[in-house]
N, C-alpha and C positions, 0 to 999 in steps of 0.2 A: 308497382309491386306485382307478381303473377298471379291469374286466376285462376289457371286453368288447366293445372292438375289435378290430376285423378288419378283411379288407381289403374292396374293395365292391363286389368278384367282381357285378358289374353287377344288381344286388341287387335286385329288382323289390319293388317298395314295396307292403305296405300297400293293398285293393284299396279305393276309392273307397267307393264303398257303405258296407264294411264302416266305413271311418274318419268317414264321416258320420255313420249310425245306430249301428252301436256296437254295433249284437247282429247276430250269424248264426244264425238259425236251423237245425236240424240235423231230417233229417228219417230216422230209422233206420223200418223196419220189417221183415217178411215175408214182403210182400211192397210194388210198388210204383202196386198200383191205386188209390190214390184222391192219391197224392204231387199229378199236374196243380193237382187242382183245392183242392187244403192249399196248395199253394204260391201259388195269385190267388189263393184268403184276406191268406195273409201281404204279398202287394205291393200287397190290395190294402192292408191298414194301414196299409204303410210300410216291412215289409220291405223292403232292397235288400241283403243279401249271406243267402243257401245253400247248402243241404248237404245234396246227397242222395249217403248212404255205397254202398260196394257190399255192403253186405253185405247191404241189399233189395235180392231178386229186381229185375230190368231196373231199373236207376232209372240204367244209364245209355241206357238207347230215354225216357226216361221226360227228359233231362238235355239230347237231342237235342234235342225236338220243344220243349221249351224258352226251351232256344235259339236257334231262328229263331223266336223269339215274343216273347218277353219282351220290356222297356224296352231303352235300351239301357244302362241307370242300375244295370240291377237281377243282376247277379254270383252266376248257378248255376256250382258249382262240386261236390266229389267225394272224399268222402272214408272210409276206414275203405281207405288208398289206400297202397302196402304195398313197391312192386316201379317200374322204369322204365318194365317194359310196363302198366301199371295205368295209368300215367300218357296216356301215347301213345295206349291207348282213349279216354280221359276227354279230354285234346285235342283226338281226331278227333273226338268223341263232342259238345266244342262247347263242352268245366267250362272255366272263369273262370281258378278257384286249387282247389287236391289241397288233402285234408289229413290227415298219419297219425297216431294212436294212440302211435308212440313214431318216435320221430328214426331217420330211413333218410337215409341220406346218396347213396343211387341215387336215395331220389325225388325231392329238392335240389337233385340237379345236371341229375335231368331239365328237371323242372320251370325252371330257370335255362334251359336249353335251348332250353326250350322257351316260354320266354317267363310263364309267367301266376306265381302270388305261391302259392307255397305253407306249412302250418300246418300244422310236425310238432310231435306233442304229448312233451312231457319234465316230468319229477316234485320234478329235483332239480334244483343249480344248475348240478353238472354236462352237468346233458343238454339247461341250459336254455341254455348260455354253448357246445354241444359246435354245437346247431341252426344256431347264429345265428352261429358258425361259418361253418360252413357254407354259408350263404348264403338260410336262410329269411327269408320278406317280415315273419315274425312268430311266436311260439313259442304252441304251446297249452300247458299250466297244462291237466295233466290228468295224475291225476279230481283235477277238483280243490276243490269239495265235503268228498270229506276233511283237507283245507289251510287254510282260509279265509283270510279278505283280510288275514291280519295275518304270514302266510307270505309272501305277495305282497306283503308291502313291505321287513320281513325284505330278501328274496331281490334287490332290486331298490336300497340298499341298494347292496351292488359292480359291481351291473348295472343301470346307471340307463340307460341309454342303446338294453335289448334289449325291445321291446315283447313285450307278453307279451299272451293274448287266453285269460283260464278259461274250465272247457268241462268238469262236469263235475259234477250238483247247482251249479247255476247257478242260483239261483227267483228271481222277478220283486223280491222282499226285498231279495235280498241285491247288485241288479246296484249298488246305490248305492259302496254298501259296498268291490268290485268295484273300480271306479273308483274310489274314492277311492283305492285304495291302489295308483293306477297306471296299473290293467289300460287296456287301448290298447279295450280292445271287453269281449262277456260270449260264451262259445257254449251256444245253449240250445238242448237238448235236448227229454226227459217236460218241462220246468216247463208249457215255450211249447204243442208241439202236441200235449199230452194224450190222449186220445182218438183229437184230430180223423186220425186216418193205416187209423182199423178204418172198416170199412163203414156203421158206424150213428150215427157218432164224433161228435160239435160242431163244421160250423163255424163255429159264431155264438159258441160261446160264443170262440173258437180266436180268430179278431176280435176279440172281447177282452182276451186274454191277448197280445196281437201289440201292439196301440197301448196296456193300459201300462208293457208291455215298452218299448214305444220310449220312452212318456213319462219314467219313473222315469231310461236309459241322457241323454232332453235337462235332468234337470234335476241 
């Protein structure tokens, strides 16, 4: 018996950039000083979905600048969004999607109002189903690394219609396992970004990791 049916709610679909490349890059640091340089490298490597978190000082300023200059197929979104006011600020900066670490109905509702995708975080089948029923575009399984692809496969047995994006502890080597288990895409932070956001971070190594991640997702 499928338990994931829910009203349409004018649900906003998963962004085309994420659906196509199946990887969202997550940029989280103390400040956003290097964020634009990192985004430029990621976009050049082929990444089309990028999340800058509100815990990063200056993130919205960077989102606003990026939104005005990145190619149309590149989706820049905001993470660690916890309130409807956060959604409003993110949209004003040009965000194409919002991400939360937990199921926050007011965030999902605000995203629907603005017509942008929302990816709330959930850990249990109950939370995953609640996020979907509230109108999420997809559900972020978080922290996924503590669970493993087998958990997602088991959850999708009764909830096959809910698109899930494992995030947290997902590395390049595990991408194939997550996608084989039914993930629509994966979210990658530290294992992809590495030290790139640091003042002397290695951007060449970042480009190599991004290319490898996208290749793993295609395979």
